[in-house]
N, C-alpha and C positions, 0 to 999 in steps of 0.2 A: 733502519727499513730502508733506505735506498742501497747501499750496501749488500742488503739479503738478496732483493730483485737481483741484485745486477749477477753476483754468482750465481744464483738459478736460472737467470736466464744464458750464462757464458757456460754452466754446465750442460745446459740443453743445446746450446748452439755445439759443443762438441762431441755430443753424440748423434748430433744429426750430421756430422762431419764423418764421425766412423760408417755409421751406417751406408754413407753415400761414399765411402772411398773409392766404389769402382765407377765413379761417374763423375770426377775430378775430370774438370774441360780439358782437352788437350787437342793439339795442333793435329788435322788429320792428315797431312804431308808432309810432315817433321817428326824424326825418330831420334835417339838419344845414337852417337856415334860408339859404338864396339870394337874390340880389340879385333887383333888380325886372327886370330885364332877362333874367333865366333863366327857360326853361321858356314860352316863348313857340312857336305854331305857328300854320299857316295851314292851311286846307281847301280843294279844291277838287272838286265834284261834280256828279253830275247827278241827278236824280230823277223816278219816277214817282209821281202824285197823283191823287186821286179827289176829287170834290165829294160834298158832302151838302146841299143847301139847305133852307133854313128852308120855303120854300116849295111844296116837291117833293110830286110826288102818284105816284111812283113804284115799285112794286113788288118792282121786280128791286134790291136794294141791294150786287151783286156790285161789287166795287172793280174789277176790271177789265173790267167791260162799257165798249164804246165809248161809252155813255150818259155816264159817271162820271171815265175816266180819262183821263190825257195827262202829258205830258211836261213838265220845267222845270229848271233847274238852280240849283247853290247855292255861293257861299263864304263864307268864315269866316274871322277871325282870334282867336284865344284863350291865354289863360293859364291855366297852372296854377300857383295861389299856396302849394298846399300838394299831396303825395300825392292828397289825398282832394276838394281843392274848387278848382272853376277857374270861370271865366268865358269865354264866347265870343261874341262879336256875329257874327252873321248875316243874310247875305243872299240872298234866295230870289226867284226868279219864275220864269216869267214868264206863265204861262200855267195857265188851269184852266175849269173849266165850271161854266156855271149849269142847274142838274138842275129841270125843272118838271116834264114827265111824259115819256113816251118820245116824242112825237112835239115836244117842247120842250127840245132841251138844248144851248145854243149856248158857243161858247170865249170868255172875255174873256182880257185881258191884266191883268196886276196887278205891283207890287213888293212886298215886307214886308223889313223889317228888325226884328230881335229882338235881346233880350240876353238868354242864358241863364244860369243857375247851375247848374254839373255837378256830380255827388256821383260819385267812382268808388267804387263798392261794392269792385270786386276788391281795391283798395288798403284800403278800410277794414275790410273782414273778414280778410283773407290775409296784410294787411303789406306794405309797399312792396317790387318785385321790378322791376328795372328790364329785367330779361331776360324779363319774362312776354310769353308768346303772344299773349292775350286778353284784354284789358280791356274791364266794361262800365260804365257811366255813366250814370243818368238823370238827366235835366235837364228844369226849369222854367224860365219864360221868359216876357218882356213885349217886346210889340213894336207896331210902326207898321205898317199895311197901306194901300195906295191900289191903286185901281183906276185902267188906263191906257184901256182900249180895253173898255166896258160890251159891245158885240157890239151884234147884233140884238135889239129890245125894250128898247134900255135907256131907263130913266127918268131921262132930266139933275137930275129933281127931290129923285131920291134923294141921300146923301151916299155922295162915291169914295173916302173915306178915314176910318179908326177904328183904335183898338187891336185890338193881337191878343192871344190868349193862347194859350200853345204848353207842349207836354213832349212826350216822348220817351226813348227808350232809348238811346243810343250804345252804339255797339261797336265797339272798335278791334283790328287783328291786325297785330302788328310783324313788321315786315319788315328792319329794321336799325335801328339808333339815331337815325338818319335818317327813316326812312318808315315810315309803315302805311297800309294800308288801312284804310278804315273804313265800315260799315252802320249807317246811321242812321234808327231808326223813329220817325215824329213824327205829332204832330197839332197842330191848328191851329186856334182858334175864333174868330171874330170876329164884330160886329153884322150880322143877317139883310140888309143892304141892299148890301153890300159886291159882290155878283155883278151889281147892275144890276138886278135881276128883281123884280116886285109883283106880288103875288096876286090874287087877283079884289078887284073893288071891294066893301068891305063884310064883306069875310071879315077872318079874324086876321093874315093875308099882305100886307091893304090898307095898305104902310108910310107911302103918300101920304097918308091920310085919317087915320090913327091915332095917329099922335103919338109921344111920347118912349117910351110903353108898349110899344111895338111893337120895341123895341132890346131886349127879353126874349128873342127869336128870333133863331137863330144861323146863319150859315151856317158851314160846315166844311171843312175839308181835311185828309186823312189820305195818310200819303204814306211811301216808302222811298227812303235817298240813300245811294248809293255813290259813295267816290273815293278820293283820296289824302287822308293827313295829312301834313305836312311840318314837323319841328321844325326850329325858327328857333334862329342865335346858338350859341354855344361852348358854352355850360353847357345841357346836356338832364339831368332827372334829378336825385335829391337823392343827398348822401351819408348812408349809414347812421350812426345815432350808438351809438358804442361803448355797450356794456353794460359799465359801469365795476366793479359786480358780479361779473358772470361774470368777469371779465377778472381781479376780485382774487382773486376764487375759484381760475381757471384758474392764478394765476401763483403760490400759494399751494400748490395739488396740487403742481405742479412745483417748489417749493422743499424741499417735504417728501419728493419723491423724491429731489431732489439730496442731503438731510440724510442719509437713510436709505442711499443708496448711500456717500457718506463713513464713516459709520459703521460700515460692512461694511469698509471698507478700512481704516481705523484697527484694526478689531478682527484682521483679519488680519496687520496690520503687528508687532501685539502677540503676536499670537501663533507668528509668524515669528521675533521676537526672545527670546521665552521660550524656543523649542527650540533656538535658535542658542546662549544662553546657558546651557543645560542639556547641550548633546551633549560628549562627551569626545572630545578631541585626536585623529584619527586618527593611525596609527604609519604612518609612511610610513620606508621601506627607499630607501635609496639603494645603489646600486652603482655601484663606480668603476668605469670604464673606463680602464686605461691605454692610451694609444697611445706606440708607438714607430715611430720612422724607422729607416725600413732602409736609410739611405745607408750605405756601406760607410767603414770606418775606417781610415785611415793610420798606421802605427807605422814611425817614423825610426830610421837607423842611422847611424854615423859609416864613412869609408871602409874596407875593409877590417875591419869588425868585425860580429859578432853578436850584441853585447851594445846591448841598449835604449839608445838617448842620452837619451830622457828619460821619466822617470817619468808625466809629464805625459800623454804621450801614451794612456797604457793608463783614463786616464777615461773615456773613450766605449766604450771596448772594456768594461769592467767593467759600464757600462749595457746594451751587447748581451748580454751575459754573461747579467745576470740575467732579459732577456725571456726567451732562450734556453731557459733553465733552466725560468721558469714556463708555457712554451709548449712545451715537447721540442722545440723547432728543432735544426737541427745547424748549425755554424761553419764556415766554409769560411776557412781563413789561407793566404796566400799569399803566399810570399817572391821578392824582385827583387834584384838589383844591377846595378850601371850598368856596362857594355859599352865604357868606356873603360877599366878598371881591371883588370888582370891577363887571365887566359885564361879561356877560355870552359869548360872544365872546371873550374875555381877560382870563376868566378863561380857554375858549376851550383851548384858544393859548400854556397857562404856562401851563396846564397838559402833554400838548403834547412836550413842551421842557422840562420839567421833566421826562419823559420816555424817550426821546432821551439821558439826561443824565446819566442815567443807564444804559442804552443800550450801551454809548462807555465804558463805566467800566466794561462791560461784556464783550466786546470786547477786553481790555486789559488784561483782564485774561486768553483770550485763547478762548471763544466760537465765533464760526463762524456768521457774521451779518446773513448769511442767514438760522439760528436758532435761530435767536430772533424776536419775534411778536412785534410790538409796539402798544399799544392803547392807545388813549386819550380819556377821560369820561368828563372832565369839570371839572366845578364845583356841589360838592352834599354835603348833610347832614348827610351822613350816620354814624357816628362817633360821640361820646362824651368823652373827651371833643372836643371842637369844631377843635381844631386847628389838631385834628388825622386825618383830612379831607386831610390835605397838604402833601400828600404822593406820592409813587409810590408803585405798588404790584407786588414782583417777584415771579412765579410759573413758574411749568413745564408744557408741556401744555401735 
C-alpha cells in the first residue's frame, strides 16, 4: 500500500512540474552565456537632424526651423554581449546644415561612422525579459566624421574630417522575436570646422587664423532616428539561470507535503486495521431453500398384477411425498394397464387397484389421504415397449 501511495504521489508531483514548466524559479539578474555569434542585429532607419554651429549668430534655436533642420539616414550593426551591455557600429549621413545667421545657412554633405557602447537600463533594473515590449538603452560613442561637400562659402583650408563624440537614448519596441521598431534620440559634437564655415576675420570663430586653440569650439548635431531593428541568427536572447536555492526550497516544500500526505494515509490504514481487529464477527443466518423437480414419477407393475413390482420405484415417490407434506401440495396418482391384455372392464379395475396401491404407500409416507387424488385410465397403448403401459404415474397437482 505504501509503495502504491508513493507511486501515485510521484506521478502527481511530476505532472505538477510539467504543468509549471514555465514557472521554474530563475535568477532575475543572471542568464546563461551565449556564443559569440548570438544576439547580433542590424538597424535601418531615417533621421531628422538639426545643426548648431559654433560660429552662428542666430537667435532662433528651434531645431525644426528651416534654418537648422534637414533629413538623413543611418544603418548599424551591433551585438549584445549581455542583456545589459552591447556594442554598435553605426554609419549615418548624408546631409546637415551650417548655420551662421538668418541669411547664411547652407547644406553640406558628410558621413559619420562611430562605435557606441550601449547600456540596457530595462534589463539592468527590471531583470531580463525576452518578451518585454519596451527597452530603453542610453549610450556613448566615439567616431570619425568627414565632410563630403562644403557647399557655398566652403573654405578649403579648413580640415574636412575629425573625431566625433556621441551620446543618445535608444528606445526599442518589440514586434516579435525577430523585429523591433526603434526611436533613437541622439546628439553629436565635433570640432568647429567640419561644416566648412569660418567666422569673421579676427573673431574667435576665425579658424583660418587662430590655430589649434580654436578646436575647443564645436559644431553640433542633434537628431531623432526611427526605423527597424532586425535580430540575426538562430539564437536571440538568453536562457535564464535557474535559481538553485529556490528550486531546492520548492522541492523540499513539495516533498514535505508528500510525506505529510503519506503519513495521513498510514494513520488511516492503522485506524482501519485496528477497527477490523476489534470488530465482532457478524452472525449470518443462512436459509436453505430446497428445490424439488416436479417431474412425474412412474411406478411399474407386472402383467395382470396390482402389487408394486420393485420397491426401488418408491424412492422418488418418497421425495415427492416429503415435498408435498412440507408445502401442503396435493398428489395425483393415475393408474394404467396395457390394452393388449384383458378386457376393457378388467383393465379399468386393474388400473384402479394399482393407483390405490401407490396411494396406500403415500399414506404410509405421511401424506394425508385428503391430499391424494386417485385416477384410473384403464388399458392404454401410449408407451413403447408395450410393458411400460403397466404403471402408475405420480405427480404434483
